N, C-alpha and C positions, 0 to 999 in steps of 0.2 A: 383495220379498215373502219373510217369514220361512218357512223350511221347516218343515213340520209333524213333529213328534216325537212318536210314541206310546211310552209306557212300559208295561212289562208287569213286575208283580213289586215295584212300587215303593211300594205303599200306605203303610207307615209313614213314607216320606219325601215323600208327595206335596204336602204344602205347602211344601217346600223346593225343588221341582223348578223353578219359574220363575225363581228366583235363580241355580240352579246351571246353567241353560241359559238364559240371557236373551235369546239371539239366535234361539230357537225358538218356535214355537206348540205348548205342550205339551199332551198329555193323558193321563192315567193310567187304565190298564185293569185289571180285576182280575187276581189270579194264578190264579183258580180256572179250571182248563181247562174243565169243564162250562159254566159261566156265560159264558165266552169263546165258545163255539160258540153258545150259545142268543142272544146279543147281536150274533151276526154277525161276530164277529172269528175268522179275521184278512182275512175277504173284505173288510171294510169299508176295510182299508189301501189298497186298489185304487182308492177313491173320490178319493184325494188324489194328485196327479202329483208333488208334491215331500215325498216321505214318507221319513221314517227311523224305524228301531225300535230301542229301548233295553230291555235286559232286566237285572234285577238276577241277577248271578251266573249260575245255571241255574235260577232259578224261572221257567220257562216250558216249555210243552208241547214236546217234541222237533220236532213238525211245524212250529212257527213259524219256526224258522231254515231249514228246508228251503222253506218257502213263500217266505219273503223271497229267498232265492237264486234261487229259479225265477223270480220277478217282478222280479228286479234292485233290490230294495228295501234300501238299507244298513241294516246290522244290526250293533249294538254291544253288547258284554258290559260291566256296570259293577260295581264292586265297591268296598269299603271301601279307602281308602288306608291307608297304613303309620303315620300318626300321625292317630288318629282322634277321640278325645273324652275327656272327664274321667270320664263314666259309661259304662255298657255299651250296646250297640246293643239288647240286649233290653229294657232299660228306656226305650227310644224316645230315647235321645240321638242327634242326627244327626251322621252323619260330617263332620269338618272337611277330609277329603280324599277324593278318588275317583280310581279308576283306570279308564280306559275303553278297551277293547280290541275291535277289529273282528275279531279271529281268534277268541278264546277267553278265558276267564277266566285271569289270571295264573297261578293255582295249579294249571291244569290240566297236568299232566306228561305227559298222552297226545297232546298236539297242540302246535304251536309258536304262541305267542302273539305279538303285537305286542311286547311287552317281551322275550320270549326272543330275538326277531329282532334287536332292537336290541343285546341282550347279545352276540350272535353276530357281529354285522358293525359295529357303530359303531367309530370310530377315536378313542377316548378319548384316545390321545397327542397328537393334533393339535388337541384342543380344550382348550387350557391354560385359557380362562376357565371352562368348565364344572368342570374339576376342582379349580381354585382354590375355587371356590364350593363343590363338595362337601367339600373339606376344610374350610371355615368352617361349613358346615351340620353336618357330623358333630360338629365340637367344641361347636357350639351345642346339638346334642341331647343329648351325653354332660353337658356341664356343667350343663344346665339338669333334666337326668335325666328327660326325657320319653319315653313309649313309645308303643305303639298306644293302650292304655287307661291312664289316669292316675288310678286309683281306688284302689290298693292302699294300705296302711298303711307308714309309714317305720319301719323296725326297724334295729337293729344285730345282723346275723345271729350276731356272737360272743356277744352278750348273750342271744340266743335259743337257741342250740344248745350254747353253752359254748366254752371256747377251742379254737382249732383245733389238732389234735395230728397230723392225717393229710391227705392230699389230699382235696378235696371235688369229686365229681361231681355237677352239678345235672341232674335230669331235669326236662324241661317237659312237663306234662301238657296235653292238649288237650281238645276236645270231640269225643269219639270218633265221634259220628254227623254231624260237620261235613263239609262239601263239601271242604274244603282237605285232608281225609284221604281220602275217597272218590275224588277226582281227582288226589291228589297221591302217592298210595303204590300201590304195585303188589301188595301183599300185605296180608291182614287183621292187624292188630296193635292191642293195647289198651295203655293207659298203663301198666297192670300189667306187660305184656310188656316195655315198654322199660325200666321199672324193673329188672325181673330181668335183662335183657340187659347193662345198665349194671353191676349188681352182679356179674355173672359176669365181666365182662371188666375189672373194677377191684376185685378182691377185697381190696385193701388200702386202698381208699379210703372215706370216709364217703360214702353215696350220700343226697342230699337230693331229696325229690320236691316238686314245686310243681304241685298241681292248677290247673286252668284256672280263672280267676276267675269266668267264669259258673257252672261248676260248685259252686264254694265258696259263691257268693251264690244258689244254687238257682234261676236263670233258665233253665239247660240241666240236661238229666240226664246223669249219667255212665253208661258201660257197664259199666267195671270197679270193684270196690270196694277204695279204697285200704288199708282194714285188713288185706285179704289179703297185701299187701306190706310191712307193717309191721315184720315181721322182719328185711328185709333193707335198710330205707332209714328215714330220719327224714322224716316228712312235715311240711310246713308247711301247718297247719291254718288259719291266717289268710291273708287275701289281702296277701302282702307285695308292695311295689313291684317291678317287674322290675329296676331298677337296683340296690336293695338286695340282692336274690336274686344277680344276677350279680356284685356286688362281692365276694362270698365263693366264687365258684366257679372252679375251675382247669381244668374241662373241661363241656362241656354235651352232654346226649343230647336229640334232639327227633326226632319224626316229621316234621312240616313247619312247627312254629311259627315266627312271626316273631321271637320271641325268641331263637330260634338266630342270626338275623341280627344281632340287636342284641348279642349275645355276640360275633360276628365283629368288629363295630365296635370292641369293647374289647380286642381281641387274644386272645380266648379260644378254644382249640380247639372245634370243633363236629363233632358225629357225627349225621348226617342218615339216619334209616332210609327216608323218602320221598325225594321230589325235588321240594322247594321252589323258587321262582324263584332262589333264590341258590345252590342246590347243582347239582353237575355241571360247576362252572368251575374247579375245582382249589382253593377256598377252605376246603372242607369234606372231611371224611371220610365218603365216601358209601357206602351199602350198595345203592342203586339207581342203576343207571347210565342213561346217556342217549346214544345215538348221534348226536344233533342238536348236543349242547353239545360243541363240540371245542376251544374256546378256553381258556385259563387267564386268569382274571381276578381282580384284588385286590377286596377289600371295598369299597374308595372307588369303584372303576368300577361295580360292582354298585351301589351306593348312586346315584351318579350316575344311572344309567339309571332304577332304580326309584323314587327320592324325587324326582329334579328332572325328567328327561325324560318320565316317564310318569305323573306323579301331578297332579291338580288340586286346589288349594286354596280354602278358604272359610273366612272368619272365623267362629270357632264362636259368636260372639254376634250377628252380623248375618246371617250366611250369605252375605254378598256375596265376590265372587272375590277372592283375596288370592295370597300366595306362602308357600312353607315357612317362611321366617324367621318371618314373622309369626304363623303358627298355632303353631310351636312356643313362642314367647313367650307368646301368649295362653293356650294350654293350660297352661303352667306357673303364670301369674299366677291362672287360674281354679282350678286344683289348689291353690294355696297359701292361697287365701282360703275354699275351700269344706270345711266339716268333713268327715271320711270318711264318716260315717253318711249325709250327705245326697247322697254321691256313689253310695251303694248302693242 
């Protein structure tokens, strides 16, 4: 008999859940706490003996996790994986990869996630097959120029900005109200703060600011106004592909963005203000410390844990379970045949 799985906060993806969890008897519940209570949740969970709960990120009322712990109901956090889609999630493009974590979301710097535990304890040196596959997968990712989102415009940065005459420091903007910053950074900071910090620490460099694609496309609101830092940086006002932006960078500054890790995979030095999953292991210059993260890891080891051991992959066209290699190739094909305006 299949286990019953109840999903909280998954409304945008409710039609995909049966394919994502084919071995579960699935039902989707509203993410509205008041409506949940009126409909008898979470008490209705007690009616099924083989029950599991999955929540999207932290889009659930705090009492739900405590309730599940009290009654011994397995509880999982689900989030977008690291190679996601050709279009934006805000435009209802379903993720082609997921991270499922029993402890907390992978971007929660305040608590150890399953991913963090693997990074802290896994014997990567003893798993030659995993590391050989990681090397092949990194090469594939870089060769096909695939990122988390794959909707930006291909550009030649030198043609856009002029011939390089000094070092270039790329500042990666994020959605400032995003949970990845709220849970991944121990201090309030805006994108403009990050730009000013990079400019003050690299006075002889050209500072290039790449706003987040969801802010550029108007699907999410920004907190800070980029025009206020136009005097200390060059702002990329178009959604440039991450690969093209990184090709021209000598150093990257980020709060917690995944693009920081994509920079590491290219051998670019990265300064992190917050503590994303890839920081704290000696691969980045960190401004937020973690007493839990005591190992020194390479970018390829972090990749192996995050992209291969802790991610599930689904064909972007059919939604059927597949692997990293297939998803990267499919996203590359979809990006190359889809006009930019149709991805946005």
